[in-house]
N, C-alpha and C positions, 0 to 999 in steps of 0.2 A: 394498434391488431389484434380490435376485434378486435352504423356503416355501410353492408355493403347486403345483411343483411338483420330480421330481429334479431336469428343467435345464431349470429355466428363464429366458426369456429375455426376450422386451420387451416390454411393453401387462401386464408383473406385477409379481412385488414388488423386481426386479431393484438398482433405486436403493435400499432398505436395508441392500444389505450391496455395492454395488457405490460407489451416488450418485456413476452417472455419463451418458452416453449411451453407450455399449460396442455393447448391442445393435443401439442403432440402423442402425448398420453394415453387418449383415447385413442387420436386414431388407429397406436400403437392395439390399442385393443379389438380392432377391428380393421386394420388391417387387410384393402378387400383381396386377399387368396386367389382366390377366383377367378382375378381377371393378370396371376403371371400366367400367361398362356407358352404353351413351352416354342417354340420359335423352329418350324422347322428343318432338318437336318439338311446346312449344306447352303440353304439360301441366306445366302450374304444383304442380298440390296435389304430384308424384311431385316435383318439383324442389325444393320446398317441405318436404317428409316427409326429403328427402336431406339440410339445409341442418339440420335439424334435426338428424339424426341424428348429425351431426358437432359444435354446440353441446351436445349432452347426452353427449355420448363421454365428457367429465371424473370427471364428475361419477354416471356410470354406473357410471365404471372403479373411481371409489376405494370408492365402496362396495364392490363387490364387492372388493377388495383388504381392504377391514375387515374384511368380514366373513369371511374366509379365516385374517387373521391372529389376531384374539381367540379366531377357535371352538376356545377353550383354556379346560380349567378352571383349568387357571393355567401361569404366566411356564415356560417350556422352551425350549431353545434360539433361532430366531429369529421366536417366538409369544407372544402373552400374550395377558391376554382387559383388555377396555376398560378403561381408569385404571391399570392395569400399568406399569412402567417396561420397556424389554428391555434386557435388557443385553450387549454381544458381547462376549468377551473377552477375544477374541486371531482373531488373523490366522488366512484357513485357508492350507494347503497345497497342495500337487498330488494330494493324492487328495481333496480334497470338491471338491463335485458337485452340491449344494446347488443349487448358486446359479450362474448367469455372472457374468459379469466379472469376480465378488472386489476392493475392494483390499487393500493393508496398509502405509495410510499414518492411519490413523483410525478410532480403534472407535467404535462405534455404541451408542446410547445412543437410545430410540426409543418413544413411546403414543399408540397415539388415545384418547380422548377426549371426550364432549358435552358441548357447552356450552351446551346449547337448551335447558335445564332450568337451571341455576346454573352457576357461570361455576367457573373451577379456577385454583387456584394454585404457579405453578411455579416452584421456590426450587435453581439454582446457586451448588455451591460456588467460594469463591475461587480461580479458575486458576494465580493465581501465573506469569503471562505463560504458560505452556501457549494452544496458537492454539485455540484451537473456533469451533465454532457451531450451535446449535441452534432454525435453523430451521422457521417453524410453517406448515406449506398446511395450507387451507383444505379444502373436499368440491370445490371449483371444477380444485384443484391449483395453487390461485394460492400463491404466498409470499407471505401475508401485515406478515410483521416473523420477520426476523433478528437476535437477541439475539448475541453471542458479541464476543469481541474487534474483529472489526473496525464495530461498531457501537457492544456499552454496553463491552465493555474486556474484562476477562479478571476481577475484582473481584466477593468476593458479591454478587446477583443475587439478587432476590427480585420474580417480580411474575402481573401480575391478567389470565388471559385471556378476556374475556366473549362472551358468545353476541350473534349479532344484537336481541336485544327487548331487551336487561339495562340495566336502567338506575340500578342501588344505587350506594354511595355505595367508593369502592376505598380499601381499608384504609389505613392510614398505613403506610412504609415499602417500599409494592410501585408499579411501573409499570405502567401500562394498556393490556396489548396486547386491538386488539379484534377478532377476525375474525368473518365477513361470512355466516358457515357456521355451524349446528352442531358439522355433524366438522371435529375437526381433530386432524390426524396432527403430531404430535414428532422431528425425524428431527435431533436429538441428535447430531454427530459432533467427537471429542476424537482431536490426535493423536498420534499413539506411533511410536516407532521400532523396536516389535517386540523388543528386550532385553527378558532379564527382569527387572531392574529397571526399566525402563519402563513395560511390563504392570503390574506391581504399582502402581505412582505412577498409574496411569488408571484401576485399579481401584479406588484411590480415593478418587478424586473421581469416577470413577459414580455408589460406591455414599452422596454426599453428594448429590446431587441425590432431589429429589423434585416428587410431585406428588402433590393431592389436590384435592376437591372442594372450594368456599372455606367451607362450613357444618364441614367437620371438618379445616378449619386447623388448629392449633398444638390442637387433641384426641389426645390417642390412635386414630386414625382408621387402619387400617388398610384396603388394598382386601379386597375377600371372593371368596373365589371363585366361580370363572365355573360354566353350565351347557354343557352341549355340545350343540351340536346340532343331531343328526346326519342332518337333511335338509342342511345344506348338502355342495358338492362340493368335498373339500377334497385331489384328487387331479388333477382338471383344472389345467389353467393359467385363469388371470383370464382375461384376453384373446382365449382363445378359447371361455370360457363365456361370456363378452360379445359376442363376436360369432356366438356360438349362438346368441344369440334371436333371434327373431321381430320385426317392429317394433310389435304389441300385446305383448309383455311389456317391451320395452327401454323405449317409451315410459309403461308405466303402471308401472315401476319407477322411472323419470323425474319422472313427475306425483308418484310418490308420497314421493322425497327431495325435491320443492323446494321440501314445507309446509314443512323445517328449514333445509333450506340455499337462503334466496331469490335468485333472480338480483337482477343490480347492474345502477341507474339506468343506469348506459352501451347492456343489454338490453335496453332500451325498446322500442327499433325489434323485437328477435328475441324480443319475448313476444309484440308484438303481431301477430308472426306466428305464434308458436304455438296462437293461442286459434285459429282458422283451421283446426287440425289432432288441438285436441282437450285441445289442454294447455291446463292454465292455473295458473297460481301456485295455490296451495295448496287446489284439487280433485281430484276422482280423474279419471284417465284419459278423458275421453269416447268413447269406443271408432266410435261409428258417423262421426266425420265419419275415420277415418279408411277407407282404401280395402280391402277384405282384396287384392283385386290386389297391393298395396306387399309382401307381406309377406315376403317375402324377399329381394328385390330391392332395399327401401333401405334394410335394415343391409350387401347386398354392395355397395353405389354405392356406402353414407358411407361404408364404412373403405379400401377402392379410391382413393376422393379423397382419404382421411387417410393414406395410404401413397405416394401420387402423389404429395406434396405435396412429399413426399424430394427427390425433381428437379426440383420445379418450378424457374426462374431466377426468383423474386422474391426473393433474395438472404435471403430466412427461415435457408439453410444455406448454411455455401462449403464448395468446394473449392476446398484452393490448397495445392500443392507435394506433390499425393498427400494433403493432411491433409483431412480432414471433417470439419466444429464447427458449435455454431453459441452466435449472443450472443444469440438471445431464446429467453430461457427463465424463469421463477419467477411474469412478469408478466406479462402477454400484452389486455387491454384486451377490445377485441371482435377480435384475429387468433382467433377462435377456429379455422380450420385446424389455425393450429398452435400451436396449445395440444390437441388435438387429437392432433397427430401426437406432440407430445412423452412427450404421453399412454401414445400408443402404442410407444411404443421403450424410453420415460425416465422412468417416474412416479416423481416426490421429486428434480424437478431445483431443482436451487439456482437463485439468481438469477447473474446474469453479473458479477455486483460480488463473489460468491463465490466460481466452481469454472465455468470453462469445460474441457471432456476433449473436444479433437482425436484423434480414430482415425483411425488407418492403416486397408488393406486390400491395400494397394500400392506397391513403392517408386515411386519417379521419379525413372529416373536415365536425363533423356535428353528423345526425346521416346516413346523406352515408354516405357508402363506392365506392372507384369508380376506377380502376387503374391510378396507375399514366398514363400521360401522355408526349411529350413534348412537344404540342400545352396549354400548363395551366403552371401555372406557381407556385409556393409554396415557401411556408418561415416552415423552426424549426427555432428554440425559445429557448433560453438555457438563463431562468433567471439568474439575476442575481447574480451569484458563482456555477451555479449550471451544468456548463458545470462538462462533462465527469464525473463521481468521480474513478480517476483510477492513479498506483502507475506506472504501465506500457507505456501505451500510450492508443488514442483513437485517429479513425480518423470514417469518413462515403463516403463511398466509393458509385459510380453511374456504374449498369453494365444497357446495354440494354436487350432488352428483353430476351434474350438466355444466359444473365450470363458475355459474352461477354464486356471489356472496350470501351469505349463511347469516338471515332476521335473530338476532339475540336480545338479551334486556340491557348490554353493554354500548349494543354498538358498534363491536369488537369485529374488525378482518382481520386485524394479520396481527400475531405480535411479536415483540419486537426489541431495543433496550430501548424504548422511546419510553415500556413501562416500564415501573420501577421495579425489576423481578427481584425477587429474593430468592439469598443464596440459603442451597440446604446448611450445617455444621462441616459439614465434608469440602465443604467450596466447591460443591456441581451447581447447578439449574436442572430445574426441569419444568419444562411447560407442559400446559396437562390441556390433553383434548380429549372434552366429554359437553356429552350435555345439556347435563346438571352444572350447578354451580358446586364450586368444592367447597365453597363456603367463604364469608367476605375475610376473610382471615390469607389466605390465596387468592382471589380476585385477581390480584396483577399478573400473577401464573396461568389462566385459564386461557382458552384458545375456546370459545365456545362453537360445538358442532351440527350437527343438525340432527334431526330425533332420527332418522335415515343415513342412507350413504352417502361418501364425504369423497376428498380429496386434499391432500395438501401438496404446494409451495414454495419451496426457499425461494428468496429469491438474496445472490450474494453479490454486491457489486463491487469492484476494484477490487478481488479476489485477490491473494497474497499468490504473488510469485511464487515465491521461496519459500519453507521452512515453516511453518504447517501452509500445506497448500491445498486447497481444488482444485489444483490446476497440473499439477506432478503426480499428484494423489497419495501424496504425504498425511492428509487432511479428508476425516470426508465424512456425511452425513451420518452423523449416528441415526440405527434404528427408533421407527416410533411403537416401541413395546405394548403389546394391548394388559393389561394389571386387570379385569376381572369382562 
């Protein structure tokens, strides 16, 4: 999740390539406050329609995302038809501009498939101890299961993904994962060091990942070539397409999607509310119950409230020592506002047990915070024994002000324990963040910066859940301190 645009950011597919919440923090700097309209006092219908808009935002956005990713005749780059695997083969370089906030840690193996009519089988090879995870998202963006090293180990495994109405028998040797919706997005990530030798090893693993409908499993089944729908807008960003819908168009699509992607039992109170504005699961939208005066105001107000949630003080987004992050991703329950926000700024987000993505726009040097700039030097220090506490991996990635990689003489876009980090006499580790080389003796600890503004993003995969832990707050990312 850049794909849907040449400079895709939030609300599109940023996470397909990034797997991060990075665009969130750019969005936070320009959240559309002007869209947060005041609801006329006593206008309960408008308030209800706005609430329904926020509730529906993930399902509508996921569908628009699916359409764009799969609207090709055959797999190519970051797109593939329904039921085909997308295999990203290498990390992008500084010339890459298809998606924002790309990563240089994992290679993606992903697919959209529909389990509404029959289950699909997913087969993973033996990863031989290599870190990998294959989260599956339903149409509401909930991560309903996460096969992978943390949960099921790295041995070969085959599982059956079933839809909300399926009641058949699970074939022997398969584990069943129940999708609450017909739409399923498999977002596999395999750790890779980025060397030619490791690329080759991961490519072999990617080529052994198989998916097929249950009726075709064990047979000579191959996905057919798809038809391209010329009516689908392949250029406008997903978020813009969703936000440009008026209320009737938006809720009409939502009602159609509900037929194969039902609400959960927890959503029963919301389902009752939806009926009053003409939305009943399984039925077309009753447009007569929507006030025409709400056509534009509901989408504007609804999206404004989604983005305003980023700055709210209810704890969903935390800001500590110059870093912003959330541990409320992947599973949302009835926290519809948080679910919509993560959809808008980081579609495809993992459960926090699998990944947390602290991002920093400004240095935290005493009482004054100011944007990072390559004309200055910064140091991020991990005290002895306090490197990021993870069981998967950690990295610190450098982006320019537009969330792209930064050209540099080392072709280094992130720094982690993959580098032979040098330790100070007291056991601490300094990450040197600056434009100019600190000298050959310290380049192992150097994260090259551009000449001007930049942004830092940390990836913490499989973070500790017990002390020290970013999840429970017993560990936090140290501030990047300006030293010159």
